[in-house]
C-alpha positions as CSV (number, residue, x, y, z in Angstrom):
1,M,20.3,-33.2,215.5
2,R,23.6,-32.7,213.6
3,R,21.8,-31.5,210.5
4,A,19.7,-29.1,212.5
5,E,22.8,-27.7,214.2
6,A,24.5,-27.2,210.9
7,R,21.5,-25.3,209.6
8,V,21.5,-23.0,212.6
9,A,25.3,-22.4,212.7
10,G,26.5,-23.0,209.2
11,E,29.2,-25.4,208.1
12,G,32.7,-24.9,209.6
13,V,31.4,-22.8,212.5
14,T,32.6,-23.7,216.0
15,V,29.6,-24.2,218.2
16,A,29.4,-24.5,222.0
17,G,26.3,-25.9,223.5
18,V,25.3,-24.7,227.0
19,D,22.8,-26.1,229.5
20,E,22.3,-26.3,233.2
21,A,21.0,-28.7,235.8
22,G,19.5,-28.0,239.1
23,R,17.0,-25.2,238.8
24,G,14.2,-26.9,240.6
25,P,15.7,-28.7,243.7
26,L,15.3,-27.4,247.2
27,A,18.9,-28.0,248.0
28,G,22.4,-28.0,246.4
29,P,24.0,-26.0,243.6
30,V,23.0,-25.2,240.1
31,V,25.6,-26.5,237.6
32,A,26.1,-25.3,234.0
33,A,28.2,-27.0,231.3
34,A,29.5,-25.9,227.9
35,V,30.6,-28.4,225.3
36,V,32.2,-28.1,221.9
37,L,31.9,-31.4,220.0
38,A,34.3,-32.7,217.4
39,A,32.9,-32.1,213.9
40,G,31.4,-35.1,212.1
41,E,31.3,-37.5,215.1
42,H,28.2,-39.7,215.4
43,W,26.3,-39.6,218.7
44,D,23.6,-42.3,218.6
45,G,21.5,-42.2,221.7
46,L,22.5,-38.7,222.8
47,N,19.5,-36.8,224.0
48,D,18.2,-34.4,226.6
49,S,19.7,-35.7,229.8
50,K,16.3,-35.9,231.5
51,Q,15.3,-38.5,228.9
52,M,18.3,-40.8,229.6
53,D,18.7,-43.3,232.4
54,P,21.7,-42.8,234.8
55,A,23.9,-45.5,233.3
56,T,23.5,-44.1,229.8
57,R,24.2,-40.6,231.1
58,E,27.4,-41.8,232.7
59,T,28.5,-43.5,229.5
60,V,27.9,-40.4,227.4
61,F,29.6,-38.2,230.0
62,A,32.7,-40.3,229.8
63,R,32.7,-40.2,226.0
64,V,32.2,-36.4,226.0
65,L,35.2,-35.9,228.3
66,D,37.2,-38.3,226.1
67,S,36.3,-37.0,222.6
68,A,34.9,-33.4,222.7
69,R,37.0,-30.6,221.4
70,A,36.4,-28.7,224.6
71,F,34.2,-29.0,227.7
72,S,33.8,-27.1,231.0
73,W,31.4,-26.7,233.9
74,A,30.7,-24.2,236.6
75,V,28.9,-24.4,240.0
76,V,26.9,-21.8,241.8
77,G,25.9,-22.6,245.4
78,P,22.7,-22.2,247.3
79,R,23.6,-18.9,249.1
80,A,24.3,-17.3,245.7
81,I,21.0,-18.7,244.5
82,D,19.2,-17.2,247.5
83,Y,21.0,-13.8,247.0
84,S,20.3,-13.3,243.3
85,N,17.5,-15.8,242.3
86,I,17.9,-19.1,240.4
87,R,17.6,-17.5,236.9
88,R,20.5,-15.2,237.5
89,A,22.5,-17.9,239.3
90,S,22.0,-20.2,236.3
91,L,23.2,-17.5,233.9
92,T,26.2,-16.8,236.0
93,A,27.1,-20.5,236.0
94,M,26.7,-20.5,232.2
95,H,28.9,-17.5,231.7
96,R,31.6,-19.1,233.8
97,A,31.4,-22.4,231.9
98,V,31.7,-20.8,228.5
99,S,34.6,-18.6,229.7
100,R,36.5,-21.7,230.9
101,L,36.4,-23.4,227.5
102,R,39.8,-23.9,225.9
103,V,38.3,-23.4,222.5
104,T,36.6,-20.1,221.7
105,P,33.3,-20.8,219.9
106,D,31.9,-18.8,217.1
107,L,28.4,-19.4,218.3
108,V,27.0,-20.3,221.7
109,L,23.7,-22.2,221.7
110,I,21.8,-21.9,224.9
111,D,19.0,-24.1,226.1
112,G,16.0,-21.9,227.0
113,L,14.9,-18.4,226.3
114,D,17.8,-16.3,227.8
115,V,21.0,-15.0,226.5
116,I,24.0,-14.9,228.8
117,P,24.6,-11.4,230.2
118,G,28.1,-10.0,229.7
119,L,29.1,-12.7,227.2
120,T,30.6,-11.0,224.1
121,L,30.3,-14.1,221.9
122,R,27.5,-14.6,219.4
123,Q,24.6,-16.3,221.2
124,Q,21.4,-18.0,220.3
125,P,18.9,-19.2,222.9
126,M,16.8,-22.1,221.8
127,V,13.7,-23.6,223.5
128,D,14.2,-27.4,223.8
129,G,17.8,-27.0,222.6
130,D,18.8,-30.1,224.6
131,A,16.4,-32.1,222.5
132,R,17.4,-30.5,219.1
133,M,21.1,-29.8,219.2
134,L,23.9,-32.3,219.8
135,S,26.2,-29.9,221.6
136,V,23.4,-28.7,223.9
137,A,22.4,-32.2,224.7
138,A,26.0,-33.1,225.5
139,A,26.1,-30.0,227.8
140,S,22.9,-31.2,229.5
141,V,24.5,-34.6,230.2
142,V,27.7,-33.1,231.6
143,A,25.8,-30.7,233.9
144,K,23.4,-33.4,235.1
145,V,26.2,-35.9,235.9
146,V,28.4,-33.4,237.6
147,R,25.5,-32.2,239.8
148,D,24.4,-35.7,240.6
149,R,27.9,-36.6,241.7
150,I,28.1,-33.4,243.9
151,M,24.9,-34.4,245.6
152,Q,26.0,-37.9,246.2
153,R,29.2,-36.6,247.9
154,L,27.2,-34.1,250.0
155,D,25.0,-37.0,251.1
156,R,28.0,-38.2,253.1
157,V,28.0,-34.9,255.0
158,Y,24.2,-34.7,255.6
159,P,23.1,-38.3,255.3
160,E,19.8,-37.7,257.1
161,Y,18.2,-36.0,254.1
162,G,18.8,-38.7,251.4
163,F,20.5,-36.4,248.9
164,A,22.1,-39.3,247.1
165,R,18.7,-40.6,246.2
166,H,16.7,-37.5,245.3
167,K,19.5,-35.0,244.5
168,G,17.8,-32.3,246.5
169,Y,14.4,-32.4,244.7
170,G,11.2,-32.1,246.8
171,T,10.4,-35.8,247.0
172,P,8.2,-37.1,249.9
173,E,11.3,-38.5,251.6
174,H,13.0,-35.1,251.4
175,L,10.0,-33.1,252.6
176,E,9.5,-35.5,255.5
177,A,13.2,-35.0,256.6
178,L,12.8,-31.2,256.2
179,G,9.7,-31.2,258.4
180,R,11.4,-33.4,261.0
181,I,14.8,-31.8,261.3
182,G,14.6,-28.6,259.4
183,P,16.9,-27.3,256.6
184,C,20.7,-27.5,256.5
185,P,23.2,-25.1,254.9
186,L,22.8,-26.9,251.6
187,H,19.2,-25.9,251.3
188,R,17.9,-22.9,249.3
189,Y,16.3,-20.7,252.0
190,S,14.5,-18.6,249.4
191,Y,12.6,-21.7,248.1
192,S,9.2,-22.8,249.5
193,P,8.7,-24.8,251.7
194,V,12.3,-24.3,253.0
195,C,11.6,-20.6,253.6
196,V,8.7,-21.2,256.0
197,L,10.8,-23.5,258.2
198,E,13.0,-22.5,261.0
199,L,16.5,-21.7,259.6
200,P,19.7,-23.1,261.2
201,L,21.7,-20.6,263.2
202,T,25.0,-21.4,261.3
């Protein structure tokens, strides 16, 4: 991945990788992360976060926070997702994450097809970027771990849904709870099947 990244960006170019976690769940926020890795560092085992087990993600997350030149993340909640749609909410989170970096990158590599609206830096979207570029893979790990931790904490507030286990995705356990007790304020009311259920009054 390092050689591929150098071919895209060029030697000596400061690259920030950007990715998000949480487009698909029925509940909780979307989280985006941006990471600038130190040049020349080896990252054996770093991959798309979805291909890594939780323990490995946690190990890589700690290493990124310890050794990356810069990292940041941003969170956009369920009401903003409902108001704008998940694509725009994800791009908003990405913009905030890049803007919070303490190192200004020369190039922003973004997992997916979209550029980030309003960002004045040079950008390049890349399909499967989290499987091809180290910095994007690192960002995917940071976004995933941060979001998982958020959902684990929110599980203490709404333990009846099992958020700590399924992280808001539409598992049978989650769907059963939705059908039995209805949605809570953490749910995305614009998402099916949440939108066809009776909404809470508060």
